[in-house]
N, CA, C and O of each residue as an XYZ file, in Angstrom:
452
protein
N     105.898     34.618     72.381
C     106.842     35.532     71.777
C     106.126     36.498     70.838
O     106.389     37.701     70.847
N     105.211     35.950     70.023
C     104.465     36.799     69.093
C     103.679     37.859     69.850
O     103.706     39.034     69.484
N     102.987     37.455     70.893
C     102.167     38.404     71.652
C     103.029     39.501     72.276
O     102.631     40.666     72.309
N     104.196     39.130     72.765
C     105.092     40.131     73.360
C     105.600     41.096     72.285
O     105.645     42.306     72.508
N     105.980     40.568     71.133
C     106.465     41.424     70.045
C     105.357     42.386     69.606
O     105.615     43.569     69.384
N     104.146     41.888     69.483
C     103.023     42.738     69.105
C     102.763     43.800     70.180
O     102.536     44.968     69.866
N     102.799     43.388     71.433
C     102.602     44.307     72.557
C     103.625     45.436     72.529
O     103.269     46.608     72.645
N     104.904     45.074     72.375
C     105.966     46.083     72.371
C     105.849     46.999     71.149
O     106.060     48.207     71.254
N     105.518     46.430     70.005
C     105.350     47.248     68.808
C     104.223     48.257     69.021
O     104.363     49.428     68.669
N     103.120     47.813     69.590
C     102.008     48.726     69.861
C     102.424     49.810     70.855
O     102.093     50.982     70.673
N     103.145     49.420     71.899
C     103.614     50.395     72.889
C     104.485     51.468     72.253
O     104.393     52.644     72.602
N     105.315     51.060     71.333
C     106.276     51.971     70.713
C     105.734     52.642     69.447
O     106.408     53.474     68.841
N     104.516     52.274     69.056
C     103.934     52.863     67.855
C     104.584     52.384     66.576
O     104.633     53.113     65.585
N     105.088     51.150     66.595
C     105.759     50.579     65.433
C     104.787     49.643     64.706
O     104.273     48.705     65.315
N     104.530     49.879     63.422
C     103.667     48.957     62.677
C     104.282     47.554     62.667
O     105.478     47.397     62.421
N     103.467     46.549     62.932
C     103.962     45.172     63.027
C     102.886     44.235     62.517
O     101.740     44.289     62.964
N     103.252     43.385     61.589
C     102.314     42.412     61.038
C     103.071     41.127     60.765
O     104.098     41.135     60.087
N     102.571     40.043     61.283
C     103.210     38.741     61.065
C     102.999     38.281     59.624
O     101.979     38.604     59.015
N     103.948     37.536     59.080
C     103.743     36.913     57.773
C     102.562     35.947     57.857
O     102.193     35.531     58.956
N     101.963     35.582     56.727
C     100.771     34.732     56.755
C     101.000     33.371     57.406
O     100.070     32.797     57.974
N     102.216     32.851     57.333
C     102.546     31.613     58.032
C     103.818     31.834     58.832
O     104.721     32.561     58.417
N     103.863     31.194     59.976
C     105.060     31.299     60.812
C     105.205     29.997     61.572
O     104.242     29.563     62.203
N     106.345     29.362     61.545
C     107.561     29.846     60.890
C     107.441     29.752     59.370
O     106.660     28.960     58.843
N     108.212     30.556     58.695
C     108.273     30.546     57.240
C     109.690     30.168     56.828
O     110.615     30.219     57.638
N     109.851     29.793     55.577
C     111.171     29.415     55.061
C     111.981     30.688     54.822
O     111.685     31.449     53.901
N     112.976     30.914     55.628
C     113.778     32.144     55.547
C     115.037     31.986     54.692
O     115.871     32.891     54.647
N     115.179     30.851     54.017
C     116.419     30.596     53.279
C     116.681     31.626     52.176
O     117.810     32.096     52.035
N     115.670     31.980     51.400
C     115.893     32.939     50.310
C     116.357     34.299     50.836
O     117.364     34.815     50.353
N     115.659     34.899     51.811
C     116.164     36.190     52.291
C     117.525     36.088     52.978
O     118.312     37.033     52.924
N     117.813     34.960     53.619
C     119.133     34.787     54.222
C     120.223     34.748     53.155
O     121.272     35.375     53.298
N     119.959     34.008     52.094
C     120.929     33.953     50.998
C     121.073     35.323     50.328
O     122.177     35.731     49.967
N     119.957     36.021     50.165
C     120.012     37.343     49.545
C     120.801     38.322     50.422
O     121.612     39.097     49.916
N     120.559     38.283     51.733
C     121.312     39.144     52.652
C     122.798     38.807     52.606
O     123.648     39.692     52.705
N     123.102     37.532     52.456
C     124.496     37.110     52.346
C     125.110     37.661     51.065
O     126.239     38.150     51.069
N     124.361     37.578     49.969
C     124.857     38.113     48.694
C     125.058     39.625     48.780
O     125.940     40.175     48.120
N     124.240     40.297     49.595
C     124.360     41.750     49.777
C     125.394     42.095     50.837
O     125.619     43.267     51.139
N     126.022     41.069     51.399
C     127.042     41.230     52.435
C     126.512     41.965     53.670
O     127.240     42.708     54.328
N     125.206     41.738     53.975
C     124.600     42.305     55.179
C     124.597     43.819     55.197
O     124.659     44.427     56.266
N     124.525     44.434     54.028
C     124.522     45.900     53.923
C     123.550     46.513     54.934
O     122.421     46.047     55.083
N     123.996     47.548     55.615
C     123.229     48.163     56.696
C     121.888     48.724     56.206
O     120.947     48.806     56.995
N     121.772     49.104     54.953
C     120.517     49.626     54.416
C     119.633     48.509     53.886
O     118.419     48.673     53.767
N     120.227     47.406     53.576
C     119.504     46.268     53.008
C     118.692     45.521     54.060
O     117.508     45.253     53.857
N     119.314     45.190     55.161
C     118.692     44.350     56.191
C     117.401     44.958     56.740
O     116.406     44.242     56.852
N     117.372     46.259     57.090
C     116.099     46.813     57.579
C     114.968     46.719     56.554
O     113.806     46.551     56.927
N     115.299     46.825     55.277
C     114.259     46.727     54.249
C     113.685     45.309     54.185
O     112.488     45.133     53.961
N     114.529     44.311     54.380
C     114.048     42.926     54.425
C     113.151     42.737     55.640
O     112.078     42.143     55.529
N     113.576     43.235     56.797
C     112.747     43.132     58.002
C     111.421     43.851     57.802
O     110.373     43.351     58.211
N     111.463     45.015     57.179
C     110.234     45.775     56.924
C     109.295     44.968     56.040
O     108.095     44.915     56.309
N     109.804     44.353     55.013
C     109.015     43.549     54.086
C     108.303     42.410     54.838
O     107.122     42.145     54.614
N     109.043     41.751     55.724
C     108.498     40.587     56.431
C     107.655     40.989     57.634
O     106.509     40.555     57.749
N     108.197     41.810     58.534
C     107.564     42.050     59.831
C     106.675     43.286     59.880
O     105.829     43.392     60.768
N     106.843     44.212     58.960
C     105.979     45.388     58.916
C     104.809     45.144     57.963
O     103.659     45.454     58.273
N     105.130     44.583     56.799
C     104.094     44.329     55.797
C     103.476     42.942     55.922
O     102.419     42.673     55.351
N     104.143     42.055     56.677
C     103.607     40.704     56.845
C     103.696     39.849     55.600
O     102.809     39.034     55.345
N     104.749     40.021     54.822
C     104.912     39.277     53.559
C     105.709     38.005     53.792
O     106.570     37.957     54.671
N     105.425     36.978     53.006
C     106.156     35.713     53.058
C     107.212     35.724     51.962
O     106.875     35.596     50.785
N     108.487     35.874     52.326
C     109.540     35.991     51.321
C     109.911     34.675     50.649
O     110.757     34.657     49.755
N     109.292     33.579     51.065
C     109.680     32.292     50.487
C     108.970     31.994     49.164
O     109.417     31.127     48.414
N     107.883     32.691     48.867
C     107.222     32.449     47.581
C     108.039     33.124     46.475
O     108.677     34.151     46.707
N     108.015     32.546     45.287
C     108.789     33.103     44.173
C     108.362     34.535     43.856
O     109.206     35.401     43.623
N     107.061     34.782     43.848
C     106.549     36.111     43.510
C     106.980     37.157     44.538
O     107.490     38.216     44.172
N     106.778     36.862     45.815
C     107.147     37.819     46.864
C     108.664     38.013     46.894
O     109.144     39.127     47.104
N     109.415     36.940     46.686
C     110.872     37.070     46.697
C     111.338     37.965     45.561
O     112.241     38.780     45.751
N     110.741     37.828     44.390
C     111.100     38.692     43.261
C     110.788     40.152     43.602
O     111.568     41.042     43.260
N     109.662     40.410     44.269
C     109.324     41.775     44.689
C     110.354     42.305     45.684
O     110.787     43.453     45.591
N     110.741     41.461     46.633
C     111.745     41.862     47.616
C     113.068     42.195     46.924
O     113.704     43.198     47.249
N     113.474     41.372     45.987
C     114.726     41.615     45.254
C     114.685     42.954     44.529
O     115.661     43.704     44.566
N     113.580     43.263     43.875
C     113.434     44.548     43.191
C     113.526     45.690     44.192
O     114.205     46.686     43.947
N     112.839     45.542     45.322
C     112.801     46.605     46.327
C     114.182     46.955     46.859
O     114.489     48.124     47.091
N     115.008     45.939     47.051
C     116.336     46.184     47.625
C     117.396     46.436     46.553
O     118.588     46.509     46.852
N     116.956     46.567     45.319
C     117.892     46.890     44.245
C     118.745     45.727     43.789
O     119.845     45.919     43.270
N     118.234     44.512     43.983
C     118.963     43.320     43.539
C     118.037     42.464     42.673
O     117.680     41.352     43.063
N     117.642     42.979     41.489
C     116.699     42.222     40.660
C     117.237     40.863     40.223
O     116.468     39.977     39.849
N     118.562     40.700     40.272
C     119.176     39.419     39.915
C     119.257     38.478     41.125
O     119.937     37.453     41.068
N     118.574     38.820     42.203
C     118.596     38.027     43.431
C     118.312     36.547     43.250
O     119.031     35.722     43.815
N     117.271     36.169     42.468
C     117.016     34.741     42.296
C     118.208     33.971     41.709
O     118.391     32.790     42.004
N     119.007     34.635     40.887
C     120.209     34.002     40.329
C     121.343     34.036     41.360
O     122.058     33.050     41.540
N     121.499     35.176     42.031
C     122.577     35.318     43.020
C     122.501     34.268     44.119
O     123.529     33.743     44.548
N     121.288     33.957     44.579
C     121.166     33.019     45.699
C     121.489     31.583     45.306
O     121.582     30.709     46.168
N     121.661     31.334     44.013
C     122.053     30.003     43.554
C     123.574     29.825     43.540
O     124.072     28.715     43.353
N     124.298     30.914     43.736
C     125.755     30.897     43.687
C     126.328     30.020     44.803
O     125.929     30.130     45.962
N     127.251     29.165     44.439
C     127.904     28.299     45.432
C     128.680     29.132     46.453
O     128.735     28.783     47.632
N     129.273     30.228     45.999
C     130.008     31.112     46.897
C     129.087     31.700     47.974
O     129.451     31.754     49.149
N     127.895     32.139     47.563
C     126.929     32.706     48.510
C     126.462     31.630     49.490
O     126.342     31.889     50.687
N     126.203     30.441     48.991
C     125.757     29.343     49.859
C     126.828     28.981     50.892
O     126.515     28.765     52.063
N     128.077     28.915     50.463
C     129.169     28.600     51.391
C     129.355     29.708     52.427
O     129.631     29.427     53.593
N     129.203     30.970     52.005
C     129.322     32.074     52.958
C     128.205     32.018     53.995
O     128.437     32.286     55.174
N     126.997     31.672     53.560
C     125.886     31.551     54.513
C     126.168     30.431     55.515
O     125.847     30.566     56.695
N     126.757     29.343     55.063
C     127.126     28.264     55.996
C     128.140     28.764     57.024
O     128.026     28.466     58.213
N     129.128     29.522     56.562
C     130.117     30.094     57.503
C     129.431     31.071     58.463
O     129.700     31.057     59.664
N     128.555     31.907     57.937
C     127.827     32.857     58.784
C     126.993     32.119     59.832
O     126.919     32.540     60.986
N     126.368     31.017     59.421
C     125.540     30.234     60.335
C     126.382     29.657     61.456
O     125.976     29.695     62.617
N     127.539     29.129     61.127
C     128.424     28.589     62.159
C     128.886     29.685     63.118
O     128.957     29.472     64.328
N     129.200     30.855     62.570
C     129.583     31.986     63.419
C     128.429     32.383     64.343
O     128.638     32.657     65.525
N     127.210     32.412     63.796
C     126.034     32.790     64.590
C     125.793     31.792     65.715
O     125.494     32.183     66.844
N     125.920     30.525     65.414
C     125.747     29.488     66.447
C     126.771     29.696     67.551
O     126.459     29.565     68.734
N     127.982     30.018     67.160
C     129.029     30.278     68.142
C     128.731     31.479     69.026
O     129.201     31.547     70.162
N     127.948     32.430     68.510
C     127.567     33.619     69.277
C     126.307     33.407     70.116
O     125.953     34.247     70.943
N     125.628     32.263     69.892
C     124.408     31.986     70.646
C     123.126     32.415     69.956
O     122.071     32.437     70.591
N     123.184     32.756     68.677
C     121.981     33.137     67.932
C     121.062     31.929     67.837
O     121.522     30.811     67.607
N     119.757     32.155     68.014
C     118.822     31.032     68.045
C     117.539     31.258     67.276
O     116.664     30.396     67.347
N     117.356     32.334     66.554
C     116.109     32.522     65.816
C     116.135     33.754     64.939
O     117.121     34.488     64.883
N     115.025     33.957     64.258
C     114.851     35.073     63.332
C     113.559     35.783     63.707
O     112.580     35.082     63.967
N     113.467     37.063     63.759
C     114.587     37.975     63.560
C     115.414     38.102     64.831
O     114.883     37.974     65.934
N     116.673     38.344     64.686
C     117.561     38.525     65.825
C     118.700     39.435     65.391
O     119.146     39.395     64.244
N     119.153     40.239     66.310
C     120.318     41.051     66.040
C     121.147     41.156     67.308
O     120.673     40.898     68.414
N     122.389     41.539     67.113
C     123.331     41.659     68.221
C     123.700     43.127     68.392
O     124.053     43.803     67.426
N     123.617     43.609     69.617
C     123.967     44.987     69.921
C     124.659     44.989     71.286
O     124.117     44.477     72.266
N     125.853     45.568     71.340
C     126.611     45.631     72.586
C     126.741     44.245     73.247
O     126.552     44.095     74.455
N     127.061     43.263     72.438
C     127.260     41.882     72.901
C     126.021     41.251     73.507
O     126.133     40.275     74.249
N     124.829     41.788     73.207
C     123.586     41.183     73.656
C     122.749     40.806     72.438
O     122.758     41.506     71.425
N     122.025     39.690     72.547
C     121.181     39.228     71.451
C     119.741     39.653     71.704
O     119.211     39.506     72.805
N     119.130     40.178     70.661
C     117.734     40.609     70.719
C     116.969     39.952     69.581
O     115.767     40.175     69.436
């Protein structure tokens, strides 16, 4: 999968860099995206941070940088919210029902990519 993603990125001229470890713990960015309610401008910036720059969002330092970048400096506090955690659980159940199976993934025209 990695080789194909790299191949396609090179074909399309898209900068692509894997995080230093993979798989990585995606819980913090998932909770942050949930707190941001999946804002259309927010999600691409998270993907850029991880897949373009190759950053690991699970470390405290990198996560704080990501929060600043997306305009949510209170992110480390927000992701502790019980409401955000419960919403992520609901989102996860919805995703499973749609057939989502990994990260990164998105749905377009009823197809998963």
